[in-house]
The first five atom37 places (N, CA, C, CB, O) and aatype in JSON, in Angstrom:
{
  "aatype": [12, 0, 13, 10, 8, 7, 9, 16, 10, 10, 10, 10, 13, 5, 10, 9, 7, 6, 10, 10, 19, 8, 10, 7, 5, 10, 14, 10, 14, 7, 14, 19, 0, 7, 12, 0, 10, 10, 13, 9, 16, 10, 9, 10, 1, 1, 7, 10, 14, 6, 15, 10, 15, 7, 0, 0, 16, 15, 10, 10, 7, 8, 10, 15, 10, 10, 13, 19, 14, 0, 7, 19, 7, 19, 12, 10, 8, 13, 3, 11, 10, 0, 7, 3, 17, 10, 0, 9, 0, 0, 0, 10, 10, 10, 7, 16, 10, 9, 16, 10, 0, 10, 16, 0, 10, 10, 12, 5, 10, 10, 10, 1, 17, 5, 1],
  "atom_mask": [
    [1, 1, 1, 1, 1],
    [1, 1, 1, 1, 1],
    [1, 1, 1, 1, 1],
    [1, 1, 1, 1, 1],
    [1, 1, 1, 1, 1],
    [1, 1, 1, 0, 1],
    [1, 1, 1, 1, 1],
    [1, 1, 1, 1, 1],
    [1, 1, 1, 1, 1],
    [1, 1, 1, 1, 1],
    [1, 1, 1, 1, 1],
    [1, 1, 1, 1, 1],
    [1, 1, 1, 1, 1],
    [1, 1, 1, 1, 1],
    [1, 1, 1, 1, 1],
    [1, 1, 1, 1, 1],
    [1, 1, 1, 0, 1],
    [1, 1, 1, 1, 1],
    [1, 1, 1, 1, 1],
    [1, 1, 1, 1, 1],
    [1, 1, 1, 1, 1],
    [1, 1, 1, 1, 1],
    [1, 1, 1, 1, 1],
    [1, 1, 1, 0, 1],
    [1, 1, 1, 1, 1],
    [1, 1, 1, 1, 1],
    [1, 1, 1, 1, 1],
    [1, 1, 1, 1, 1],
    [1, 1, 1, 1, 1],
    [1, 1, 1, 0, 1],
    [1, 1, 1, 1, 1],
    [1, 1, 1, 1, 1],
    [1, 1, 1, 1, 1],
    [1, 1, 1, 0, 1],
    [1, 1, 1, 1, 1],
    [1, 1, 1, 1, 1],
    [1, 1, 1, 1, 1],
    [1, 1, 1, 1, 1],
    [1, 1, 1, 1, 1],
    [1, 1, 1, 1, 1],
    [1, 1, 1, 1, 1],
    [1, 1, 1, 1, 1],
    [1, 1, 1, 1, 1],
    [1, 1, 1, 1, 1],
    [1, 1, 1, 1, 1],
    [1, 1, 1, 1, 1],
    [1, 1, 1, 0, 1],
    [1, 1, 1, 1, 1],
    [1, 1, 1, 1, 1],
    [1, 1, 1, 1, 1],
    [1, 1, 1, 1, 1],
    [1, 1, 1, 1, 1],
    [1, 1, 1, 1, 1],
    [1, 1, 1, 0, 1],
    [1, 1, 1, 1, 1],
    [1, 1, 1, 1, 1],
    [1, 1, 1, 1, 1],
    [1, 1, 1, 1, 1],
    [1, 1, 1, 1, 1],
    [1, 1, 1, 1, 1],
    [1, 1, 1, 0, 1],
    [1, 1, 1, 1, 1],
    [1, 1, 1, 1, 1],
    [1, 1, 1, 1, 1],
    [1, 1, 1, 1, 1],
    [1, 1, 1, 1, 1],
    [1, 1, 1, 1, 1],
    [1, 1, 1, 1, 1],
    [1, 1, 1, 1, 1],
    [1, 1, 1, 1, 1],
    [1, 1, 1, 0, 1],
    [1, 1, 1, 1, 1],
    [1, 1, 1, 0, 1],
    [1, 1, 1, 1, 1],
    [1, 1, 1, 1, 1],
    [1, 1, 1, 1, 1],
    [1, 1, 1, 1, 1],
    [1, 1, 1, 1, 1],
    [1, 1, 1, 1, 1],
    [1, 1, 1, 1, 1],
    [1, 1, 1, 1, 1],
    [1, 1, 1, 1, 1],
    [1, 1, 1, 0, 1],
    [1, 1, 1, 1, 1],
    [1, 1, 1, 1, 1],
    [1, 1, 1, 1, 1],
    [1, 1, 1, 1, 1],
    [1, 1, 1, 1, 1],
    [1, 1, 1, 1, 1],
    [1, 1, 1, 1, 1],
    [1, 1, 1, 1, 1],
    [1, 1, 1, 1, 1],
    [1, 1, 1, 1, 1],
    [1, 1, 1, 1, 1],
    [1, 1, 1, 0, 1],
    [1, 1, 1, 1, 1],
    [1, 1, 1, 1, 1],
    [1, 1, 1, 1, 1],
    [1, 1, 1, 1, 1],
    [1, 1, 1, 1, 1],
    [1, 1, 1, 1, 1],
    [1, 1, 1, 1, 1],
    [1, 1, 1, 1, 1],
    [1, 1, 1, 1, 1],
    [1, 1, 1, 1, 1],
    [1, 1, 1, 1, 1],
    [1, 1, 1, 1, 1],
    [1, 1, 1, 1, 1],
    [1, 1, 1, 1, 1],
    [1, 1, 1, 1, 1],
    [1, 1, 1, 1, 1],
    [1, 1, 1, 1, 1],
    [1, 1, 1, 1, 1],
    [1, 1, 1, 1, 1],
    [1, 1, 1, 1, 1]
  ],
  "atom_positions": [
    [[104.95, 0.72, -69.77], [103.47, 0.02, -69.48], [102.77, -0.26, -70.37], [102.61, 0.65, -68.78], [101.59, -0.27, -70.02]],
    [[102.97, -0.54, -71.6], [102.53, -1.71, -72.75], [103.14, -3.02, -72.31], [103.13, -1.38, -74.4], [102.5, -4.01, -72.67]],
    [[104.11, -3.22, -71.69], [104.86, -4.11, -71.47], [104.52, -5.21, -70.96], [105.59, -3.75, -70.98], [104.51, -6.38, -71.33]],
    [[104.01, -4.19, -69.28], [103.32, -4.87, -68.27], [102.25, -4.91, -68.2], [103.51, -4.64, -67.33], [101.86, -5.51, -67.2]],
    [[101.01, -4.28, -69.2], [99.95, -4.67, -69.45], [99.58, -6.38, -70.86], [99.46, -3.15, -69.8], [98.69, -7.2, -71.1]],
    [[101.07, -5.99, -71.38], [100.85, -7.53, -72.61], [101.28, -8.76, -71.43], [0.0, 0.0, 0.0], [100.62, -9.79, -71.33]],
    [[102.23, -8.53, -70.75], [102.52, -9.78, -69.71], [101.72, -10.01, -68.53], [103.83, -9.67, -69.13], [102.05, -11.0, -67.87]],
    [[100.47, -9.15, -68.02], [99.7, -9.11, -67.26], [99.02, -9.99, -67.99], [99.25, -7.98, -66.84], [98.86, -11.09, -67.48]],
    [[98.3, -9.71, -69.68], [97.38, -10.61, -70.32], [97.65, -11.79, -69.96], [97.33, -10.58, -71.66], [96.95, -12.4, -69.15]],
    [[99.27, -12.56, -70.77], [99.39, -13.89, -70.52], [99.02, -14.73, -69.14], [100.58, -14.03, -70.78], [98.38, -15.75, -68.88]],
    [[99.97, -13.52, -68.2], [99.82, -14.71, -67.27], [98.6, -14.66, -66.68], [100.82, -14.79, -66.21], [98.39, -15.54, -65.84]],
    [[97.33, -13.5, -67.01], [95.56, -14.22, -66.53], [95.7, -15.15, -67.52], [93.81, -13.14, -66.74], [95.83, -16.22, -66.92]],
    [[95.73, -15.34, -68.56], [95.38, -16.77, -69.57], [96.04, -17.8, -68.67], [96.19, -16.83, -71.4], [95.4, -18.69, -68.11]],
    [[97.75, -17.57, -68.54], [97.93, -18.7, -67.88], [97.21, -19.44, -66.69], [98.9, -18.55, -67.6], [97.06, -20.66, -66.65]],
    [[96.79, -18.5, -65.69], [95.61, -18.47, -64.7], [94.66, -19.43, -64.87], [94.91, -17.26, -64.71], [94.67, -20.58, -64.42]],
    [[93.53, -18.73, -65.8], [93.0, -18.98, -66.4], [92.88, -20.61, -66.55], [93.31, -18.24, -67.15], [92.2, -21.51, -66.06]],
    [[93.68, -20.51, -67.27], [94.07, -22.21, -67.77], [93.99, -23.18, -66.98], [0.0, 0.0, 0.0], [93.38, -24.24, -67.05]],
    [[94.93, -22.54, -65.87], [95.27, -23.77, -64.63], [94.02, -23.96, -64.25], [96.26, -23.38, -63.19], [93.5, -25.07, -64.4]],
    [[93.31, -22.83, -63.67], [92.13, -23.16, -63.08], [91.54, -23.82, -63.59], [91.46, -22.44, -62.81], [91.01, -24.68, -62.89]],
    [[91.35, -23.85, -64.56], [90.35, -25.01, -66.03], [90.62, -26.48, -65.69], [91.13, -24.84, -68.09], [89.85, -27.33, -65.25]],
    [[92.42, -26.55, -66.12], [92.56, -27.74, -65.63], [92.64, -28.23, -64.5], [93.23, -28.09, -65.98], [92.57, -29.46, -64.59]],
    [[92.82, -27.73, -63.0], [92.32, -28.13, -62.11], [91.0, -28.06, -61.53], [92.91, -27.89, -61.6], [90.85, -28.79, -60.55]],
    [[90.33, -27.58, -61.77], [88.88, -27.52, -61.47], [88.19, -28.53, -62.02], [88.28, -26.34, -61.88], [87.24, -29.03, -61.42]],
    [[88.57, -28.95, -63.22], [88.18, -29.79, -64.36], [88.44, -30.99, -64.57], [0.0, 0.0, 0.0], [87.84, -31.75, -65.33]],
    [[89.33, -31.21, -63.91], [90.35, -32.54, -63.79], [90.71, -32.91, -65.29], [89.53, -34.01, -62.97], [90.53, -34.03, -65.78]],
    [[91.27, -31.78, -65.99], [91.51, -32.07, -67.27], [92.9, -32.54, -67.5], [91.21, -30.98, -68.04], [93.79, -31.82, -67.04]],
    [[93.35, -33.93, -68.29], [94.98, -34.64, -68.34], [95.35, -33.5, -69.6], [95.15, -36.86, -68.93], [95.18, -33.76, -70.79]],
    [[95.81, -32.38, -69.17], [95.89, -31.58, -70.02], [97.26, -30.26, -69.26], [94.18, -31.12, -70.34], [96.98, -30.61, -68.12]],
    [[98.1, -29.43, -69.09], [99.08, -29.24, -68.4], [98.1, -27.42, -68.52], [100.91, -29.8, -69.08], [98.02, -26.83, -69.59]],
    [[97.66, -27.02, -67.57], [97.66, -25.38, -67.26], [97.95, -24.67, -68.52], [0.0, 0.0, 0.0], [97.16, -24.7, -69.46]],
    [[99.31, -23.88, -68.57], [99.79, -22.84, -69.12], [99.34, -23.42, -70.86], [101.56, -22.56, -68.6], [99.23, -22.53, -71.7]],
    [[99.11, -24.77, -71.28], [98.64, -24.95, -72.77], [97.37, -24.98, -72.86], [99.07, -26.13, -73.45], [97.14, -24.82, -74.06]],
    [[96.04, -25.12, -72.13], [94.97, -24.64, -71.73], [94.72, -23.42, -72.15], [94.9, -24.71, -70.6], [93.94, -23.07, -73.04]],
    [[95.85, -22.39, -71.06], [95.91, -20.93, -71.39], [95.95, -20.23, -72.5], [0.0, 0.0, 0.0], [95.27, -19.3, -72.95]],
    [[97.22, -21.07, -73.01], [97.31, -20.54, -74.4], [96.09, -20.83, -75.65], [98.63, -21.12, -74.88], [95.77, -20.0, -76.49]],
    [[95.73, -21.73, -75.56], [94.07, -22.07, -76.25], [93.45, -21.08, -76.33], [93.04, -22.97, -75.5], [93.02, -20.65, -77.4]],
    [[93.26, -20.44, -75.05], [91.79, -19.8, -74.73], [92.16, -18.82, -75.45], [91.22, -19.41, -73.18], [91.41, -18.52, -76.38]],
    [[93.47, -18.02, -75.26], [94.07, -16.87, -75.68], [94.1, -17.14, -77.49], [95.68, -16.69, -74.82], [93.93, -16.27, -78.35]],
    [[94.33, -18.37, -77.66], [94.54, -18.26, -79.35], [92.98, -17.82, -79.91], [95.11, -20.03, -80.16], [92.68, -17.05, -80.82]],
    [[91.95, -18.77, -78.83], [91.13, -18.65, -79.59], [90.28, -16.78, -78.77], [90.24, -20.36, -79.64], [89.19, -16.22, -78.91]],
    [[91.08, -16.58, -78.26], [90.17, -14.57, -77.83], [91.04, -14.49, -78.98], [90.56, -13.08, -75.9], [90.42, -15.09, -79.86]],
    [[91.97, -14.13, -79.39], [93.03, -13.32, -80.66], [92.01, -13.58, -82.07], [95.04, -14.35, -80.93], [91.95, -12.67, -82.9]],
    [[91.4, -14.58, -82.25], [90.9, -15.0, -83.41], [89.68, -14.27, -83.72], [90.7, -16.36, -83.39], [89.54, -13.7, -84.8]],
    [[88.44, -14.27, -82.44], [87.21, -13.63, -82.34], [87.37, -12.64, -81.97], [86.34, -14.06, -81.73], [86.34, -11.97, -82.04]],
    [[88.44, -11.99, -81.45], [89.14, -10.76, -81.76], [89.81, -9.74, -82.96], [89.86, -10.98, -81.22], [89.93, -8.52, -83.02]],
    [[90.18, -10.87, -83.91], [90.6, -10.57, -85.18], [91.8, -9.45, -84.85], [89.3, -10.03, -86.14], [92.01, -8.48, -85.59]],
    [[92.49, -9.69, -83.74], [93.67, -9.0, -83.67], [94.22, -9.47, -82.88], [0.0, 0.0, 0.0], [93.91, -10.54, -82.37]],
    [[95.81, -8.31, -82.37], [96.75, -8.56, -81.52], [96.78, -7.27, -80.81], [98.0, -9.02, -82.13], [97.07, -6.2, -81.35]],
    [[96.49, -7.41, -79.63], [96.8, -5.76, -79.14], [98.37, -5.8, -79.41], [96.37, -5.3, -77.2], [99.21, -6.66, -79.68]],
    [[98.32, -4.3, -79.19], [100.35, -3.94, -79.54], [100.82, -3.98, -77.92], [100.93, -1.69, -80.46], [102.03, -4.01, -77.69]],
    [[100.05, -3.99, -77.02], [100.88, -4.76, -75.94], [101.35, -5.76, -75.52], [100.65, -4.75, -75.27], [102.36, -5.99, -74.86]],
    [[100.17, -6.69, -76.16], [100.76, -7.79, -75.89], [101.63, -9.02, -77.14], [99.61, -8.33, -75.19], [101.83, -10.24, -77.12]],
    [[101.98, -7.83, -78.2], [102.63, -8.33, -79.02], [104.21, -7.72, -78.98], [101.86, -8.17, -80.18], [105.2, -8.21, -79.51]],
    [[104.11, -6.57, -78.24], [105.18, -6.5, -77.85], [106.04, -7.13, -76.05], [0.0, 0.0, 0.0], [107.16, -6.77, -75.68]],
    [[105.27, -7.93, -75.4], [105.53, -8.41, -74.41], [105.65, -10.15, -74.85], [104.48, -7.88, -73.38], [106.43, -10.93, -74.3]],
    [[104.89, -10.44, -75.73], [105.6, -11.72, -76.57], [107.37, -11.48, -77.08], [104.55, -11.92, -78.18], [108.19, -12.33, -76.74]],
    [[107.89, -10.06, -78.04], [108.35, -10.31, -78.57], [109.62, -10.0, -77.79], [107.93, -10.02, -79.57], [110.61, -10.64, -78.14]],
    [[109.8, -9.0, -76.67], [110.49, -8.91, -75.64], [110.86, -10.43, -74.52], [109.7, -7.8, -75.02], [111.86, -10.51, -73.8]],
    [[109.8, -11.5, -74.63], [110.15, -12.68, -74.0], [110.29, -13.51, -75.03], [109.27, -13.17, -73.01], [110.57, -14.65, -74.63]],
    [[110.21, -13.42, -76.31], [111.47, -14.49, -77.33], [112.69, -14.17, -77.24], [111.4, -14.47, -78.96], [113.71, -14.85, -77.32]],
    [[112.46, -12.63, -76.99], [114.3, -12.48, -77.51], [115.12, -13.04, -75.85], [0.0, 0.0, 0.0], [116.3, -13.25, -75.59]],
    [[114.03, -13.13, -75.1], [114.92, -14.05, -73.78], [115.13, -16.0, -73.96], [113.73, -13.78, -72.04], [115.75, -16.76, -73.22]],
    [[114.11, -16.38, -75.56], [113.76, -17.68, -75.06], [114.76, -18.22, -74.33], [113.43, -18.57, -76.04], [114.67, -18.5, -73.14]],
    [[116.1, -18.43, -75.33], [117.35, -19.33, -74.41], [117.41, -19.33, -73.22], [118.65, -18.99, -74.56], [117.95, -20.24, -72.58]],
    [[116.88, -18.35, -72.74], [117.76, -18.47, -70.96], [116.25, -19.7, -70.3], [117.84, -15.97, -69.56], [115.97, -20.19, -69.21]],
    [[115.85, -19.72, -71.19], [114.79, -20.63, -71.0], [114.96, -22.21, -70.47], [114.2, -20.64, -72.26], [114.45, -22.9, -69.58]],
    [[116.34, -22.46, -71.9], [116.42, -24.19, -71.54], [118.02, -23.91, -70.71], [116.49, -25.61, -73.4], [119.04, -24.46, -71.13]],
    [[118.01, -23.19, -69.77], [119.72, -23.23, -69.16], [118.77, -24.16, -68.11], [120.9, -21.36, -68.42], [119.07, -25.35, -68.01]],
    [[117.51, -23.59, -67.26], [117.07, -25.1, -66.25], [117.02, -26.19, -66.95], [115.58, -25.17, -65.53], [117.58, -27.14, -66.4]],
    [[116.65, -26.35, -67.75], [116.55, -27.9, -68.52], [117.87, -28.54, -68.73], [115.86, -27.82, -70.07], [118.09, -29.65, -68.24]],
    [[118.94, -27.79, -69.56], [120.16, -28.32, -69.47], [120.77, -28.59, -67.83], [0.0, 0.0, 0.0], [121.49, -29.57, -67.64]],
    [[120.45, -27.73, -66.76], [120.83, -27.97, -65.92], [120.36, -29.43, -65.14], [120.69, -26.93, -65.47], [121.06, -30.1, -64.38]],
    [[119.06, -29.67, -65.53], [118.5, -30.58, -64.71], [119.44, -32.05, -65.44], [0.0, 0.0, 0.0], [119.86, -33.01, -64.81]],
    [[119.56, -31.74, -67.15], [119.97, -33.09, -67.3], [121.29, -33.14, -67.19], [119.58, -33.69, -68.47], [121.9, -34.12, -67.61]],
    [[121.92, -32.1, -66.62], [123.21, -32.47, -66.1], [123.55, -33.16, -64.85], [123.83, -31.48, -66.03], [124.43, -33.99, -64.66]],
    [[122.53, -32.57, -63.87], [122.38, -33.19, -62.65], [121.68, -34.55, -62.52], [121.76, -32.32, -61.9], [121.85, -35.2, -61.48]],
    [[120.73, -35.13, -63.69], [120.74, -36.3, -63.37], [121.73, -37.23, -64.31], [119.4, -36.66, -63.34], [121.44, -38.43, -64.36]],
    [[122.46, -36.93, -64.79], [123.2, -37.56, -65.67], [123.4, -38.87, -65.83], [124.11, -37.18, -65.6], [123.47, -39.5, -66.89]],
    [[123.5, -39.26, -64.68], [123.96, -40.9, -64.0], [122.34, -41.25, -63.84], [125.11, -40.95, -62.05], [122.26, -42.47, -63.95]],
    [[121.37, -40.84, -63.68], [120.31, -41.43, -63.79], [120.0, -41.68, -65.38], [119.34, -40.67, -63.04], [119.66, -42.84, -65.63]],
    [[120.07, -40.78, -66.52], [120.07, -41.28, -67.64], [121.22, -41.98, -68.39], [119.71, -40.43, -68.2], [121.19, -42.29, -69.58]],
    [[122.04, -42.16, -67.7], [123.27, -42.81, -68.69], [122.66, -44.38, -68.97], [125.1, -42.89, -67.74], [122.67, -44.95, -70.06]],
    [[122.07, -44.98, -67.54], [121.28, -45.94, -68.01], [120.17, -46.38, -69.33], [0.0, 0.0, 0.0], [120.16, -47.35, -70.08]],
    [[119.38, -45.32, -69.22], [118.74, -45.42, -70.3], [119.27, -44.74, -71.38], [117.59, -45.1, -70.12], [118.46, -44.01, -71.93]],
    [[120.05, -44.75, -71.72], [120.4, -43.62, -73.25], [119.67, -44.0, -74.27], [121.99, -43.64, -73.97], [119.08, -43.21, -75.01]],
    [[119.68, -45.58, -74.4], [119.26, -45.84, -75.72], [118.1, -45.93, -75.94], [119.68, -46.77, -76.2], [117.66, -45.78, -77.08]],
    [[117.16, -46.26, -74.68], [115.63, -45.87, -75.03], [115.45, -44.05, -75.32], [114.54, -46.42, -73.49], [114.52, -43.52, -75.93]],
    [[116.4, -43.49, -74.81], [116.17, -42.01, -74.67], [116.62, -41.91, -76.12], [117.05, -41.07, -73.4], [116.17, -40.91, -76.67]],
    [[117.39, -42.68, -76.88], [118.28, -41.87, -77.92], [116.95, -42.32, -79.35], [120.46, -42.72, -78.12], [116.69, -41.7, -80.38]],
    [[116.49, -43.39, -78.91], [115.31, -43.61, -79.36], [114.35, -43.42, -79.5], [115.09, -44.0, -79.29], [113.6, -43.97, -80.31]],
    [[113.99, -42.27, -78.46], [112.24, -41.72, -79.01], [112.76, -40.93, -78.62], [110.58, -42.08, -78.56], [112.68, -40.66, -77.42]],
    [[113.48, -40.26, -79.44], [114.44, -39.26, -80.03], [114.2, -39.11, -81.44], [115.89, -39.64, -79.82], [113.51, -38.44, -82.21]],
    [[114.89, -39.82, -81.45], [114.93, -39.95, -83.14], [113.74, -40.8, -83.87], [116.38, -40.76, -83.6], [113.67, -40.58, -85.07]],
    [[112.59, -41.92, -83.25], [111.48, -41.99, -83.13], [110.88, -40.69, -83.55], [111.25, -42.41, -81.96], [110.41, -40.33, -84.63]],
    [[111.05, -39.98, -82.22], [109.97, -38.92, -82.55], [110.04, -38.05, -83.34], [0.0, 0.0, 0.0], [109.0, -37.65, -83.87]],
    [[111.2, -37.51, -83.64], [111.59, -36.8, -84.88], [111.42, -37.49, -85.99], [112.85, -36.4, -84.91], [110.84, -36.75, -86.78]],
    [[111.63, -38.59, -86.49], [111.23, -38.58, -87.81], [109.72, -38.55, -88.1], [111.79, -39.68, -88.4], [109.22, -38.14, -89.15]],
    [[108.89, -39.16, -86.77], [107.47, -39.44, -87.28], [106.77, -38.01, -87.47], [106.58, -40.42, -86.17], [105.98, -37.88, -88.41]],
    [[107.12, -36.62, -86.35], [107.38, -35.68, -86.29], [107.32, -34.62, -88.07], [108.56, -35.99, -85.49], [106.6, -33.74, -88.54]],
    [[108.38, -35.32, -88.44], [108.85, -34.84, -89.6], [108.05, -35.3, -91.06], [110.27, -35.26, -89.56], [107.94, -34.57, -92.05]],
    [[107.49, -36.79, -90.91], [107.37, -37.33, -91.41], [105.21, -37.05, -91.47], [108.37, -38.41, -90.96], [104.54, -36.86, -92.49]],
    [[104.89, -37.11, -90.56], [103.72, -36.0, -90.29], [103.2, -34.63, -90.93], [103.97, -35.6, -89.2], [102.17, -34.36, -91.56]],
    [[104.23, -33.92, -90.56], [104.55, -32.34, -91.26], [104.33, -32.22, -93.06], [106.46, -31.91, -90.9], [103.67, -31.48, -93.78]],
    [[105.22, -33.31, -93.27], [105.07, -33.51, -94.3], [104.07, -34.04, -95.79], [105.67, -33.8, -94.01], [104.03, -33.89, -97.01]],
    [[103.47, -34.62, -94.85], [102.32, -35.34, -95.23], [101.07, -34.13, -95.14], [102.12, -36.75, -94.17], [100.15, -33.96, -95.93]],
    [[101.34, -33.48, -94.07], [100.03, -32.24, -93.33], [100.26, -31.34, -94.53], [100.41, -31.21, -91.41], [99.37, -30.76, -95.15]],
    [[101.83, -31.29, -94.83], [101.8, -29.94, -96.4], [101.64, -30.58, -97.17], [103.07, -28.97, -97.01], [101.25, -29.95, -98.15]],
    [[101.7, -31.55, -97.34], [100.91, -32.06, -98.98], [99.61, -32.08, -99.01], [101.17, -33.57, -99.51], [99.08, -31.84, -100.1]],
    [[98.81, -32.36, -97.9], [97.36, -32.07, -98.0], [96.52, -30.96, -98.03], [96.94, -32.53, -97.24], [95.35, -30.8, -98.38]],
    [[97.57, -30.06, -97.47], [97.47, -28.5, -97.57], [97.13, -28.01, -98.77], [98.67, -27.83, -97.26], [96.14, -27.39, -99.17]],
    [[98.33, -28.46, -99.4], [98.77, -27.64, -100.43], [97.49, -28.09, -101.99], [100.73, -28.08, -100.67], [96.98, -27.36, -102.84]],
    [[97.4, -29.48, -101.75], [96.29, -29.69, -102.42], [94.98, -29.04, -102.41], [96.11, -30.67, -102.21], [94.41, -28.56, -103.39]],
    [[94.35, -29.09, -100.52], [93.54, -28.29, -100.53], [93.15, -26.87, -100.56], [93.3, -28.59, -100.03], [92.01, -26.42, -100.51]],
    [[94.5, -26.11, -100.68], [95.04, -24.49, -101.63], [93.96, -24.57, -102.93], [97.21, -24.53, -102.46], [92.85, -24.05, -103.05]],
    [[94.67, -25.39, -103.79], [94.77, -25.84, -105.15], [92.87, -25.6, -105.27], [95.63, -27.75, -105.37], [92.28, -25.85, -106.31]]
  ]
}
C-alpha cells in the first residue's frame, strides 16, 4: 500500500506540473515543473515520506527499461539520422565537454565557498 501511495504522489505532482505549464503557457515540460514543485515541497517539509522513498527506489530499480523506447526510436529512424550523423556527433561531443567543464567550475566554486 505504501508503494501505491508514493506513486500516487509522484503522479499527482506530475499532473500539477502539466496543468501549470498548460494553463500558464510556460516553455517547460510539465514533468519538470512537477518535479520542481515536489522538490520545493520536500524542502519545506524537511523530509521524505517513506512511501515516496519506496516508490522512487522501486522505479529507479527499473530505470533501464525507460531507455528501451528511445533505443527503438533511434533504430526506427536510423535512415533519417544517418544523414545528420556529423551534426549529431558534434552536438553530443560539445554538449558533453561543456557539461564537464561547467560541472568542474561549479565544483571548484562550491569547494572554495565551503572553506
